[in-house]
N, C-alpha and C positions, 0 to 999 in steps of 0.2 A: 689057218691061225689068225688071231685075233692082232689086229694093229696096236703097236705100242702105245702107252697111254702118254700124252705129253706133259713135260714137266712143268711147273708153275713159271721156271725160268722160259720156256718154249712158248709158253702162252702168254708172256711178256710182249709188248710190241717193239720195245728197245732191243729184244734179243735179234730182229732181223735188221737193227741197224748195226748191230755186231756182226751178225753173218755178213753182210754187205759190206763192211768196212768203211761205214758213211762219214765222210769226213764232214758233213752239213752237221751231223748230230755231235762233233767234238765239242765239249764246252756246256751241253746241257745235262751230261749224266758221264759217270765212269763205272768201268766194271770191274771186280774183283774176283780173281780165283783163288779155291781155298787150299788148293793142292800146292800151289806155288807161294801162295802170300803176297802175291802181287795184284795191283789193280793197273787198269789200261783206260785210254781214251777210246771210242767205239772205232776208231781208225786204225788202230794198232796193227801192224802187219806180222804179229807174232802168231804161231801156230794156234789156231781156234782150240778154246777148251771145250771139254763137254759140259753140257748146258747145266747137270746137277752139281758142278761144281762152282757156278757162277751165282755172283750176287750181285745187285745194281746199286749203286750210291749216288745221290745228287752231287756231290761236291767231292772234290779231293780230299778235303778237309774229315769228312763224314769217312770216307774209306780209310784213313789215317786213326781216325779214333777206334776204327773196328780192328786195328790190328794190322791193316794192308802197307806196304811200303811201295813207293811208285816205281812203275816201268822203266825201265833204262833203255829200252829201245824207243819209246813213243813220247816220253816225259810229260807225264798228262799234267804235272803242276806248270808247265812252262806254257808257251805259246805255240799253237799247232802249226804244221807247215801250211797248212791252207790261211790260216790267220796271220802268217806272218807274210805271205806272197799276198793277201789282199792288202795289208797295209802297205807294202812295197808298191803296189799299182796304185793306191791313193795317194803316195808321197808322188809318184810320177804324174798323176792327175794334177794335182798341186803345180808341179814345175810346169807343165804344159800351160795350165789356165794363166800362170804368170810370165810367160814368155810372150815377147811381141810377136816374133814369129816361131813355127813349128820346130822344136828341135831335132837335130838328126836322131834316127832309132839309136844308132851305135853310142852317142853322147848321152842320150836316158839311160841306156842299158847301163853305162858306166857309172853314172852319179847314182844308182839304186843298188850297184853290186851285182849286176846279173849280165850273163852272156847275151847279145842281142836277139838271137833264137829263142833261148829260154824266155826272155823278158817278153817278147813279142807274143808267144803262145800263152804265158800266164795273164798279161793282159787283155787278152781276146777273150779268155777263157773266164776271167771275173766281169770284165765291163759288157761283153757281147761285139766289141769295136775293135778294129785296129786303134794302135796310137793315133794313129793320121785322121782316121774316122772319127774318132774322140774328139779329136782336135777340131774337126769341122763341125761337130754336133755342137761343141761348147760355143764355136765362134758365132753359129747360126743362132745361139741361144741370146749370145750377149749381142748380136744384130736387133733381134725382134725386143730385148729389152730397152736399146739405143733409140729405136723407132719409135717405142711406146712412151719412152720418158719426155723429160722437157723438151720442145722444140727447138731444133737446131737444123744444119742441114743434113740432106740425107747423105752428102759426100762425109760430113762430119761423122755421121752414125756409122758409114762403112768403114771409115779408117779406125774409129774407135772400138770396133768390133775384131780388129785384126786383120781385115782385108788389105793388102798392100798396094792393091789397085783398083781402080771402079772399073776397068775392064775385065780384071779376073773375077771381081764379085758379080759381075752383070750376066755373066756366062751362066754364072749357077743362080741367079736370081728368083726365077721361075719355079726351080725345084725346090729352093730353100724356103719361101714364102707363099708362093701359088699365086704371086701376082708380082706387081712393079712394087719397089720399095715405096714410093710416094704413095700408091693406093692403099698399101699396107698400113702407113703411118697414120693414113687418115680414114681407116676403120674399112678398107675396102671401097672407098669413095670410087664413083663410075664404074665399080665390077658391075656386070649384070649376073644377077643370079636368080633364076627362075625356079618356083617352088609350086607346090601343091599338096592340099591336105587331102585323106580320106579315110576309110576304115576299112579295116580287116579283121580277120579273125579274132587277133591279139590285140583290138583296140584300135585308138587312133594313129595314122603313119602319117609321116610329113617325108617326102622326097623334094630336094633341093638337086640344082645343077647349075654348073658354072660354066665357063668357056671350055675347060678342058674336062668337064664330065660330071658324073653324079658325085657332089662332094657331101651330100647328108642322106641318110635313111634314119630316120629316130621314130621310136613307139613310144606310147604312152598312152596314159586317161584321158588326158585334157589336151586337145588339138591347140586351145590358145597357148598353153604353156611350151609346145613344141615348137610354135613359133615365135613366141618370146625367146627361145633359145638359140634359133638361128639369128634373129634380128641382134643378140648381144655377141653374136662369133663376128659378125659383118655389121656393124650399127651405121656405116655410112654407104653402104654397097646400095645398088639398085633392085629392091627385091619386086619380083616381077611375077603376077598371078598367073597361074597356068592358063594355057590356051590349048586349043584341042589337039596339038601335035603332042606336047608336053602331058596332057592327061593318058595320051596312049602309052607315055615313058611311065605314067606312074602304076599303069594298070599291069603293065608287064613287072613290076616291082611286086605290085601285090599278089599278082600271080604265082611268082617265086615263092613269096610267103606261105601261101596255102600248098603250093606242090613243088616243094624246094628242089625234086630230082629234074625240073625241066629246064635249070640252070639260068643263069643271068648274064646275057650277052650284050651288056652298055658298057661305055668308055666311064672310069671312074676316075675322079679328081681325087687321089690320094696324098695327103698332105701329113708328113711326121719325118722324124729323124732317121739317120740312116738304120738303127738298132730297130724302130718300130717298124721300118716297112721290110726289113726282114722277116719279123716275126708275123706282120700280116701277110706276107707271100705265102709262106708256110701255113698259115691258118685256111687261105685258098685252096691248098693242094689237101686239106681232110675232104674225102668224098661225103657226099650227104648219107646219112645212117651211121657214121663211124663217129668216133671221138679220140682223143688224144689228150695225156696230161700234160700240164705245165713244161714237168721234168721233159718230157718227150718233146716237146718243142724247142726247149732250150737245146736238147741234144741236136737235134735236128737243124738247128742253124749253126750249130758248131760252138755254142756258148753252155755249156753243161751246168754252170755253176751260176748262172743268170736266172733263175727260176724268179725269182721276186721281179726282175727287170721284165719279164716276158709277162707276168702276171699283170704290170703295170700298162705294159703295152697294150694287152686286152683291152684293159679298162679304159684307155685312152682311143680307143675305136670309136669312129664316128658313121661307120657305115653298117648298120646293123643287117644281118643276113648277107650281104654281099662280100663283108669279111666277115666270116662265120666264126667268130670268137665264142658263140654258145655253144660249138664242138670241143669247148676245152675244158676238162674237167680238173679237180684235185686229184692228187694221187691215188686216195681211198674211194674214187668213183663219186664222189660228193659232188653237187652242181656249184657250191661255192657262189660268188657273186656275179651279178651281170648288170651292164648298165641302165638295162632297161626293165629289170626285174627278175627275179629268179624263175617265179611261176612262168613269165614269156618264155624263158631258159628251158624250162622243162617242157612247155608244150612245143617249143620249135622241134625238139630232140624226139618228142612223141611222133609228130607229123612225120619226121625224116625215118625212124624207125617202123611207122605204119607203113610206108611207102615202100 
């Protein structure tokens, strides 16, 4: 038997959003059903219509002009459940940001009108962090801003950022800043960072190492530009040119670029927010020769609605190949962007596929 021909509706990419009841597509279009005279948002939980009876419309107004009435189940003219939850979480973030100390979970949930457990789930699904984790990341951001701002005491900056004791902050300072707050304020002053420039099949490569491990692997066309970027990150650090021992580390990184399956067993100095570190850890679990989509990574870290935040975390990665953000593709398989150029991303994937 010949396979049934696809209808025009089934060939439309919007039909896949309707089949998946994709809440992320809500607001981008509505679909109408001729047999019922009703139009719905893509995520509507109603029984799925036959594709030959479906038409797509850009807005509710367009669907109503065509003679359809809004669905009473998904209310396509109003705010979707996902949009409502996002607004509630945004309000909770404002409450946390405006508080001297982290509010209790029960108090936050009560103020936004949710049960504590439901609020906790929605907050994590939308932001990728727990309320406590978001508060910590926000406080760390305030600390960096305070240290980079007008000169004042480090203690003032710590309290201004919301840490209620010096001892509590210093327990976390290395994880938050990667160095002491005084050194951070002074652009990495007195921090020793070893570096070396070299060449690989992808062009120029820079490898840098702090006391904690490899802190930068950068690729590019111009070695001098790579070095300037490192100097901009640590303007007052002691940048030390490579010696023989460090050259051996660089050779291992270059060897890993050329033959990814050999692995890279070097300590890494990974600096980022709690959410970024969760994303980067998930990337390191993708085997050479395989890829994942941004949506898959968001799902793996337990934050399925944080696809854009996952993409931003990939773009913030400063450790090329060691944290393999090149193995993350768009949902349609396209390469999308890459900090060090899409052609290098394609070349890395080709090397891994060939191996």
